N, C-alpha and C positions, 0 to 999 in steps of 0.2 A: 413465573411471572404467570398472573390470569389472563385470560382470554380477553376481559373487561379492561386492563390495563393495557395488553397490546393494542386492541382497538383504540384506545385514547391515543396512544403514541403515533399508531398509523396515521389517524385523525389530523394530529397536528403536525406530522412530517409534511403533509399538504400544504400547512401554512410557512413554512419555514423557507423564506429565501435565499439560501445557502445547499438547499439538498433539492438534487433534481435526481427525478426517478422516470426515466424514458421507459417505456414500454420495450420489450424484446421485437415486436413489430416494427414498432418505430427504428430501432437501430440498425434491424436486418434489413431494411427499405433505405438506409443512409438519410434517414430524416431527421438526425439529431443536428438541431440549430448551432450548438456551441464547438461544432467538431471543429477546429482548424481556428477557432474564433476566441478562445478562451480569455486570451491575454488582452484583445481588443473589446470584447464583450462584456466580460464579466469581470476581471480583476482590474481592469482599463490601465493597464500598464504591460513595460515590456521584461518584468522581472521571470527568470526563471519557473517551469512548471514542474514541481517533485508530486509523485504520486504515492501513497500507500494503499496496498493492495490486500483486502482482508482487513480490514481499518478496524472491526469491532466497534467499540464504544469511541473510537477516534483518539484513544488517549496518545498514542504516538505523533498522531496528526496535528495534534494541539501543541504537543510539547515541542515538537519542531519549528512550528509556526511562530510561538514565542522567541525561540531561539535565534530565528534567521527571518526578521522580518523583510527581508529585501528578497524572500521568494515565496512564490505561492504553493500552497499546498491542496491538495486533494486527496481524499480520503475516498476508498471504494469498498463495497460490501454489499452482499444480497440482502441481509438480514436488516429489515426496516426497526426492529423494536431493539436493536442495539445501535445502529447507525443514529438514530434520534439523538441520543444522549450527546455525542457528538456534534452535532449540527445546534443542538439546543445550546450547549456550553459555549460553543463560538459566537452565537448571536449574543449569548449574556455577555460575555467578556470583550464584546466588538472586537474581533479576531478577524479583519477584513481581507487577510490573505489565504482564509479557508474556505473550501466548499466541499461537500460531498456528492456522492454519486451512489444510488442504491441500483446496482446492475451484477450481472454475471460477469467475473473477471475475462474470460473466454471472447467476450464482445469487444474487447478495450479498443482495437482498432477501428470500430463504429463511432468510438467517442472524442478519440484523438488522430490528429492529420499526422502524416509522416513527419517526424523531426520536430514535433510539436513540444515533446517532453523533455528535462533534463535529467532527471531521476527518477528513480523506482527504490521503494522501501518493501520489502516483504518482511513483515513482523509475526513469528510466532504462525506459521500456517500449521494445517494439518500436514504431517509429514505423508500421509496417504502409503504407508507402508508394505501393505498387500501389493502384489504384482499387478493383479487385476485393477487397481487402483491408480496405476502408474500414470493414465491420461490426466487425471486430477491433479497431478503433482506442480505445484506453481513453478517450478523450478524446471520442467520436463523441456525436450527439443521442440515441442509445439508452442509451447509459452514461453518460450526464449524468442523465438522468431517472430512473435507477435509484437514482444517488447522492443526488439531490435527495429521493427518497423516505425514505433511512433516516438523512439529516443532520438534524440540527436548525435552525431557522430562521435561526440566527446561525452557521451551518457553514461552515467555509472547505475550500478544496481546492488542495492544491501540487502544480506540475508541474516536477519538476527532469528536464531530458535533456539529451542531447548534438545531438538532434536539431531543427536550425533549422527544419526542415519543419515538426517535431510543434509545436513551440513557434509557429511563424507561422499552421499551421492553425487551434489552438488558440485562438489571439488572435481571429483573423477571427471564427470560429464563435462565441464569446463576444460579440464586438460586435454581430454580428447578430442574436443571440437575446437582445440586450438585458442579458446577467448584468452584475455588478460586478466589473472588473479591478481588483484590491486592490495589484499590485505585479509588475511585469514587466522583465526584464532580459535582451539576449543573452548577455550573459558575464558572471557573477556575479564573476569574478575580478579584473575590472578595474574592479569597481563598490564603494566603499566602504560601500554602504547597504543590504549585501544581510545578512539575518540571520545571525547566528551559525550558528544549527544547520543553515543551508544551505550555509554555506562549510566548517564544520568538521568536518561529518561526511562522508566519502568513503569509497564503496564501492569494490570490488577493480575492477571495470569503471571505474567514474569515474577512477580513478588513472591506468588505460590510456589513456583517451581522452585526460586531461590530457598525459599524456606524447607523444601524438601529436599534442599542439598542437591540441585539437578544444577549441573555446568551450563551456561549459556554460550552458544557460538556466534560469531559474528563473521560474513564473508563481505567483500566488497569488491566487484569486477567490471569490467567491460567487454562487451559482445564486438568482437573482429566483423 
């Protein structure tokens, strides 16, 4: 994408009522006004809040919001040119149970209060295979602690990925830490028991992975 196009999208992002772009300083100083007040001030209902981390263009966030109008969905990504697509589509299609935040995921506890979130989806994240990149892996122990802090007691996390490495790493980690694995499969398209929202919502990248013959894995778990 050309820099002119990116600039246009960044400018348009500023006008979207469903897109929040807090500065790092604002978050670090605990000055984000919607923390603990998403239901009351933005969604204006008591429906469960579901996050998609690393949402890209928001395809999964939007797909879930259509299927579950009785839940509120928030897509999170740091890439403004990508998140633009999701926010714009949600406004064009009047999906009022959707919002987006442009921010770094490691600051997630600065945008949500303890127990404010019911579910987290992590869809096709970079597996960060090299050992020195472990700290950026979205299912590493540090991230799991952050998720635990914002999830309700019965809150669940979904991991959908084409990376067998990340799938296996996460299962091993969860077992080692004594967390509850509710569902795990290394190839959801050969398993007839996969949840409908896991097999029937496909992102652009997922379709590419499937064309390449890659297996798509899925994991659903609860943190103790």
